[in-house]
C-alpha positions as a Markdown table, in Angstrom:
| # | Residue | x | y | z |
|---|---|---|---|---|
| 1 | Met | 101.8 | -45.9 | 142.4 |
| 2 | Ala | 98.9 | -43.6 | 143.2 |
| 3 | Val | 99.8 | -43.7 | 146.9 |
| 4 | Glu | 103.3 | -42.6 | 146.1 |
| 5 | Ala | 102.1 | -39.8 | 143.9 |
| 6 | Val | 99.7 | -38.5 | 146.7 |
| 7 | Gly | 102.4 | -38.7 | 149.4 |
| 8 | Arg | 105.1 | -37.0 | 147.4 |
| 9 | Val | 106.0 | -33.6 | 148.8 |
| 10 | Pro | 106.9 | -30.8 | 146.3 |
| 11 | Arg | 110.5 | -29.9 | 146.5 |
| 12 | Arg | 111.4 | -26.3 | 147.3 |
| 13 | Pro | 113.5 | -24.7 | 144.6 |
| 14 | Gly | 117.2 | -24.4 | 145.4 |
| 15 | Pro | 119.4 | -21.3 | 145.3 |
| 16 | Val | 119.8 | -21.5 | 141.5 |
| 17 | Gly | 116.0 | -21.9 | 141.0 |
| 18 | Arg | 115.2 | -18.9 | 143.3 |
| 19 | Leu | 117.8 | -16.9 | 141.4 |
| 20 | Gly | 116.3 | -17.8 | 138.1 |
| 21 | Ala | 112.8 | -17.0 | 139.3 |
| 22 | Gly | 113.9 | -13.6 | 140.6 |
| 23 | Ile | 115.6 | -12.8 | 137.2 |
| 24 | Leu | 112.5 | -13.9 | 135.3 |
| 25 | Asp | 110.4 | -11.6 | 137.6 |
| 26 | Ile | 112.7 | -8.7 | 136.9 |
| 27 | Leu | 112.6 | -9.3 | 133.2 |
| 28 | Gln | 108.8 | -9.6 | 133.3 |
| 29 | Val | 108.4 | -6.2 | 135.0 |
| 30 | Leu | 110.9 | -4.5 | 132.7 |
| 31 | Gly | 109.1 | -6.0 | 129.7 |
| 32 | Glu | 105.7 | -4.8 | 130.8 |
| 33 | Ala | 107.2 | -1.3 | 131.6 |
| 34 | Ala | 108.8 | -1.1 | 128.1 |
| 35 | Ser | 105.6 | -2.2 | 126.5 |
| 36 | Leu | 103.6 | 0.3 | 128.4 |
| 37 | Phe | 106.1 | 3.0 | 127.6 |
| 38 | Ala | 105.9 | 2.3 | 123.9 |
| 39 | Ala | 102.0 | 2.4 | 124.1 |
| 40 | Ala | 102.1 | 5.7 | 126.0 |
| 41 | Val | 104.5 | 7.3 | 123.5 |
| 42 | Arg | 102.2 | 6.1 | 120.6 |
| 43 | Ala | 99.2 | 7.5 | 122.4 |
| 44 | Ser | 101.0 | 10.8 | 123.0 |
| 45 | Ala | 102.2 | 11.1 | 119.4 |
| 46 | Phe | 99.2 | 9.8 | 117.4 |
| 47 | Ala | 96.1 | 10.3 | 119.5 |
| 48 | Pro | 94.5 | 13.6 | 120.5 |
| 49 | Ile | 95.8 | 14.7 | 124.0 |
| 50 | Asp | 93.1 | 15.4 | 126.6 |
| 51 | Arg | 94.6 | 18.6 | 127.8 |
| 52 | Gln | 92.3 | 18.9 | 130.7 |
| 53 | Arg | 93.4 | 15.6 | 132.2 |
| 54 | Val | 97.0 | 16.4 | 131.5 |
| 55 | Ile | 96.7 | 19.8 | 133.3 |
| 56 | Val | 95.0 | 18.0 | 136.3 |
| 57 | Gln | 97.9 | 15.6 | 136.5 |
| 58 | Met | 100.5 | 18.4 | 136.2 |
| 59 | Val | 98.9 | 20.2 | 139.1 |
| 60 | Arg | 99.1 | 17.0 | 141.2 |
| 61 | Val | 102.6 | 16.2 | 140.0 |
| 62 | Gly | 104.1 | 19.7 | 139.9 |
| 63 | Thr | 102.2 | 22.4 | 141.6 |
| 64 | Asp | 101.3 | 20.4 | 144.7 |
| 65 | Thr | 105.0 | 19.5 | 145.1 |
| 66 | Leu | 106.4 | 23.0 | 145.1 |
| 67 | Ser | 106.2 | 23.6 | 148.9 |
| 68 | Ile | 107.9 | 20.4 | 149.9 |
| 69 | Gly | 110.4 | 20.7 | 147.0 |
| 70 | Ala | 111.4 | 24.2 | 148.2 |
| 71 | Leu | 111.9 | 23.0 | 151.7 |
| 72 | Leu | 114.0 | 20.1 | 150.6 |
| 73 | Ser | 116.1 | 22.1 | 148.2 |
| 74 | Ile | 116.8 | 25.1 | 150.5 |
| 75 | Phe | 118.1 | 22.8 | 153.3 |
| 76 | Val | 120.2 | 20.7 | 150.8 |
| 77 | Gly | 121.8 | 23.9 | 149.5 |
| 78 | Met | 122.5 | 25.1 | 153.1 |
| 79 | Val | 124.0 | 21.8 | 154.1 |
| 80 | Leu | 126.2 | 21.7 | 151.1 |
| 81 | Val | 127.7 | 25.1 | 152.0 |
| 82 | Val | 128.2 | 24.2 | 155.6 |
| 83 | Gln | 129.8 | 20.8 | 154.8 |
| 84 | Ala | 132.0 | 22.2 | 152.0 |
| 85 | Ala | 133.0 | 25.3 | 154.0 |
| 86 | Asp | 134.2 | 23.1 | 156.9 |
| 87 | Gln | 136.5 | 21.2 | 154.5 |
| 88 | Leu | 137.7 | 24.2 | 152.7 |
| 89 | Arg | 138.3 | 26.6 | 155.6 |
| 90 | Asp | 142.1 | 26.1 | 155.4 |
| 91 | Val | 142.2 | 25.9 | 151.6 |
| 92 | Asn | 140.0 | 28.2 | 149.5 |
| 93 | Glu | 136.4 | 29.0 | 150.2 |
| 94 | Ser | 135.9 | 30.7 | 146.9 |
| 95 | Val | 134.9 | 27.4 | 145.3 |
| 96 | Leu | 131.8 | 27.1 | 147.5 |
| 97 | Gly | 129.7 | 28.7 | 144.7 |
| 98 | Pro | 130.8 | 26.2 | 142.0 |
| 99 | Ile | 130.4 | 23.3 | 144.3 |
| 100 | Val | 126.8 | 24.2 | 145.1 |
| 101 | Gly | 125.9 | 25.2 | 141.6 |
| 102 | Leu | 127.3 | 22.1 | 139.9 |
| 103 | Ala | 126.0 | 19.7 | 142.5 |
| 104 | Met | 122.5 | 21.2 | 142.3 |
| 105 | Thr | 122.2 | 21.5 | 138.5 |
| 106 | Lys | 123.9 | 18.2 | 137.5 |
| 107 | Glu | 123.1 | 15.8 | 140.3 |
| 108 | Leu | 121.2 | 16.7 | 143.5 |
| 109 | Gly | 118.5 | 18.7 | 141.9 |
| 110 | Pro | 117.4 | 16.1 | 139.3 |
| 111 | Val | 117.8 | 13.1 | 141.6 |
| 112 | Met | 116.2 | 14.8 | 144.6 |
| 113 | Met | 113.1 | 16.0 | 142.6 |
| 114 | Ala | 112.8 | 12.6 | 140.8 |
| 115 | Phe | 112.8 | 10.8 | 144.2 |
| 116 | Leu | 110.2 | 13.3 | 145.5 |
| 117 | Leu | 108.0 | 12.8 | 142.4 |
| 118 | Ala | 108.3 | 9.0 | 142.5 |
| 119 | Gly | 107.6 | 8.8 | 146.2 |
| 120 | Arg | 104.8 | 11.3 | 146.3 |
| 121 | Ala | 103.0 | 11.3 | 142.9 |
| 122 | Gly | 104.3 | 7.9 | 141.7 |
| 123 | Ser | 102.9 | 6.1 | 144.8 |
| 124 | Ala | 99.6 | 7.8 | 144.2 |
| 125 | Met | 99.5 | 6.7 | 140.6 |
| 126 | Ala | 100.3 | 3.1 | 141.5 |
| 127 | Ala | 97.6 | 3.1 | 144.3 |
| 128 | Glu | 95.0 | 4.7 | 142.1 |
| 129 | Leu | 95.5 | 2.5 | 139.1 |
| 130 | Gly | 95.9 | -0.5 | 141.4 |
| 131 | Ser | 92.6 | 0.0 | 143.0 |
| 132 | Met | 91.0 | 0.5 | 139.6 |
| 133 | Thr | 92.5 | -2.8 | 138.4 |
| 134 | Val | 91.5 | -4.8 | 141.5 |
| 135 | Tyr | 87.9 | -3.5 | 141.4 |
| 136 | Asp | 87.6 | -4.2 | 137.6 |
| 137 | Glu | 87.3 | -0.5 | 136.6 |
| 138 | Ile | 90.0 | -1.1 | 134.0 |
| 139 | Asn | 88.0 | -3.9 | 132.5 |
| 140 | Ala | 84.9 | -1.7 | 132.5 |
| 141 | Leu | 86.9 | 0.9 | 130.5 |
| 142 | Arg | 87.8 | -1.8 | 127.9 |
| 143 | Thr | 84.2 | -2.9 | 127.8 |
| 144 | Met | 83.2 | 0.7 | 126.9 |
| 145 | Asp | 85.9 | 0.6 | 124.2 |
| 146 | Ile | 88.1 | 3.2 | 126.1 |
| 147 | Asp | 91.8 | 2.5 | 125.9 |
| 148 | Pro | 93.1 | 2.6 | 129.5 |
| 149 | Val | 96.6 | 3.6 | 128.2 |
| 150 | Arg | 95.3 | 6.7 | 126.4 |
| 151 | Phe | 92.7 | 7.5 | 129.1 |
| 152 | Leu | 94.8 | 6.9 | 132.3 |
| 153 | Val | 98.5 | 6.3 | 131.6 |
| 154 | Met | 99.2 | 8.9 | 128.9 |
| 155 | Pro | 98.1 | 12.0 | 130.9 |
| 156 | Arg | 100.2 | 10.9 | 133.8 |
| 157 | Phe | 103.1 | 10.1 | 131.5 |
| 158 | Val | 103.0 | 13.5 | 129.7 |
| 159 | Ala | 102.4 | 15.4 | 133.0 |
| 160 | Ala | 105.4 | 13.9 | 134.8 |
| 161 | Thr | 107.7 | 14.2 | 131.8 |
| 162 | Leu | 106.9 | 17.9 | 131.4 |
| 163 | Ala | 106.7 | 18.8 | 135.1 |
| 164 | Leu | 109.9 | 17.3 | 136.4 |
| 165 | Pro | 112.4 | 19.4 | 134.3 |
| 166 | Leu | 110.5 | 22.5 | 135.6 |
| 167 | Leu | 110.7 | 21.2 | 139.1 |
| 168 | Ile | 114.4 | 20.7 | 138.7 |
| 169 | Leu | 115.0 | 24.3 | 137.6 |
| 170 | Tyr | 112.9 | 25.4 | 140.6 |
| 171 | Ser | 115.0 | 23.2 | 142.9 |
| 172 | Asp | 118.3 | 24.4 | 141.5 |
| 173 | Phe | 117.2 | 28.1 | 142.0 |
| 174 | Ile | 116.1 | 27.5 | 145.6 |
| 175 | Gly | 119.1 | 25.3 | 146.5 |
| 176 | Val | 121.6 | 27.9 | 145.2 |
| 177 | Trp | 119.9 | 30.7 | 147.1 |
| 178 | Gly | 119.8 | 28.5 | 150.2 |
| 179 | Gly | 123.6 | 28.2 | 150.0 |
| 180 | Ala | 123.9 | 32.0 | 149.5 |
| 181 | Met | 121.8 | 32.6 | 152.6 |
| 182 | Val | 124.3 | 30.5 | 154.7 |
| 183 | Val | 127.2 | 32.4 | 153.1 |
| 184 | Ala | 125.6 | 35.7 | 154.1 |
| 185 | Ile | 124.7 | 34.9 | 157.7 |
| 186 | Asp | 127.4 | 32.4 | 158.8 |
| 187 | Pro | 130.3 | 34.4 | 160.4 |
| 188 | Ala | 132.7 | 31.5 | 160.0 |
| 189 | Ile | 132.5 | 31.7 | 156.2 |
| 190 | Lys | 134.7 | 34.6 | 155.0 |
| 191 | Leu | 133.3 | 34.5 | 151.4 |
| 192 | Thr | 131.0 | 37.3 | 150.3 |
| 193 | Val | 127.7 | 36.6 | 148.5 |
| 194 | Asn | 128.9 | 38.4 | 145.4 |
| 195 | Gly | 132.0 | 36.3 | 145.4 |
| 196 | Tyr | 129.8 | 33.2 | 145.8 |
| 197 | Phe | 127.7 | 34.0 | 142.8 |
| 198 | Ala | 130.6 | 35.3 | 140.7 |
| 199 | Arg | 132.6 | 32.1 | 141.0 |
| 200 | Met | 129.5 | 30.0 | 140.4 |
| 201 | Leu | 128.8 | 31.8 | 137.1 |
| 202 | Glu | 132.4 | 31.1 | 136.0 |
| 203 | Trp | 132.0 | 27.4 | 136.5 |
| 204 | Val | 128.4 | 26.6 | 135.8 |
| 205 | His | 127.6 | 26.5 | 132.1 |
| 206 | Leu | 124.4 | 26.0 | 130.1 |
| 207 | Ser | 125.5 | 22.5 | 129.3 |
| 208 | Asp | 125.5 | 21.6 | 133.0 |
| 209 | Ile | 121.9 | 22.9 | 133.3 |
| 210 | Leu | 120.9 | 21.0 | 130.1 |
| 211 | Ile | 122.3 | 17.7 | 131.5 |
| 212 | Gly | 120.0 | 18.2 | 134.5 |
| 213 | Leu | 117.0 | 18.8 | 132.3 |
| 214 | Val | 117.7 | 15.7 | 130.2 |
| 215 | Lys | 117.8 | 13.8 | 133.4 |
| 216 | Gly | 114.5 | 15.3 | 134.3 |
| 217 | Leu | 112.9 | 14.2 | 131.1 |
| 218 | Val | 114.2 | 10.6 | 131.6 |
| 219 | Phe | 113.4 | 10.5 | 135.3 |
| 220 | Gly | 109.9 | 11.8 | 134.7 |
| 221 | Met | 109.2 | 9.0 | 132.3 |
| 222 | Ile | 110.5 | 6.4 | 134.7 |
| 223 | Ala | 108.6 | 7.9 | 137.7 |
| 224 | Ser | 105.3 | 7.7 | 135.8 |
| 225 | Ile | 105.6 | 4.5 | 133.7 |
| 226 | Leu | 106.8 | 2.2 | 136.5 |
| 227 | Pro | 104.0 | 3.2 | 138.9 |
| 228 | Cys | 101.4 | 2.8 | 136.1 |
| 229 | Thr | 102.9 | -0.6 | 135.3 |
| 230 | Phe | 102.6 | -1.8 | 138.8 |
| 231 | Gly | 99.2 | -0.3 | 139.1 |
| 232 | Leu | 97.9 | -2.2 | 136.1 |
| 233 | Arg | 99.5 | -5.5 | 137.2 |
| 234 | Thr | 98.0 | -5.3 | 140.7 |
| 235 | Arg | 96.4 | -8.5 | 142.0 |
| 236 | Gly | 95.0 | -9.6 | 145.3 |
| 237 | Gly | 92.8 | -6.9 | 146.8 |
| 238 | Thr | 93.9 | -4.2 | 149.2 |
| 239 | Glu | 97.0 | -6.1 | 150.2 |
| 240 | Gly | 98.0 | -6.3 | 146.5 |
| 241 | Ile | 97.5 | -2.6 | 146.2 |
| 242 | Ala | 99.8 | -1.9 | 149.1 |
| 243 | Thr | 102.4 | -4.3 | 147.7 |
| 244 | Ala | 102.2 | -2.8 | 144.2 |
| 245 | Thr | 102.6 | 0.7 | 145.6 |
| 246 | Thr | 105.7 | -0.1 | 147.6 |
| 247 | Ala | 107.2 | -2.0 | 144.7 |
| 248 | Ala | 106.5 | 0.9 | 142.3 |
| 249 | Val | 108.4 | 3.4 | 144.5 |
| 250 | Val | 111.3 | 1.0 | 145.1 |
| 251 | Trp | 111.7 | 0.1 | 141.4 |
| 252 | Ser | 111.4 | 3.8 | 140.4 |
| 253 | Phe | 114.2 | 4.7 | 142.8 |
| 254 | Ile | 116.5 | 2.0 | 141.5 |
| 255 | Leu | 115.9 | 2.8 | 137.8 |
| 256 | Ile | 116.4 | 6.5 | 138.4 |
| 257 | Leu | 119.8 | 5.8 | 139.9 |
| 258 | Val | 120.7 | 3.4 | 137.1 |
| 259 | Phe | 119.7 | 5.9 | 134.4 |
| 260 | Asp | 121.4 | 8.6 | 136.3 |
| 261 | Phe | 124.7 | 6.7 | 136.1 |
| 262 | Leu | 124.1 | 6.0 | 132.4 |
| 263 | Ile | 123.4 | 9.6 | 131.5 |
| 264 | Val | 126.5 | 10.9 | 133.5 |
| 265 | Arg | 128.7 | 8.3 | 131.9 |
| 266 | Gly | 127.4 | 9.2 | 128.5 |
| 267 | Ser | 127.9 | 12.9 | 129.1 |
| 268 | Phe | 131.6 | 12.3 | 130.1 |
| 269 | Ala | 132.1 | 10.0 | 127.1 |
| 270 | Ala | 130.7 | 12.8 | 124.8 |
| 271 | Asp | 133.3 | 15.2 | 126.2 |
């Protein structure tokens, strides 16, 4: 009997077993992220906020992103005008302004800046907290009776949530002017810059801008909580840090798109 037990080879899980394990892993990550989100909200609402640490994180999340955000936004606005003008050349080019304005304020600006924040600042958050977890610095904070959520997660959470809506407004402004620049210099486009802005103001309303800002608040929470979650659950040394950083960015992108759909669907249902 003992010989049979020793010689028995463990069976590999089948397709159903692998599917079940994958679902459990996803639920585990979502549960940890939801728990960390609730703890960060409690720390933000009921504990004194370390303004200095929040400001430092806002500089890293927001100010240091301005240059690459401007470059990205201006070329997206320019490409929008070029693509739309080519399709509308035989129809009506006067809708170029509304197309760029609505696309930037309601969709491209929020998603583009959220991806930029998650890929740039979010990966840094995951790597920083992951290294602190691997090298027992998180345990050292707990030993000194310092709450890691209040000390590490909450400043990043508050900074990203506040900074991303501002980055979206910045991106909208740059993208719209990038489109106007193409309208002004491209001889193939017969629309004037004044006509571009006049039609845009007719179509783009405050509610469209507010939808983008609401997305910014939600996306900012996602792009900070998920990297912090993966950072705090990092295991396995430097390889684990790299894996956690990659997973944090991928998960952030996916959830940003999921919540983007939910917000858009909810806004249409409200109308």
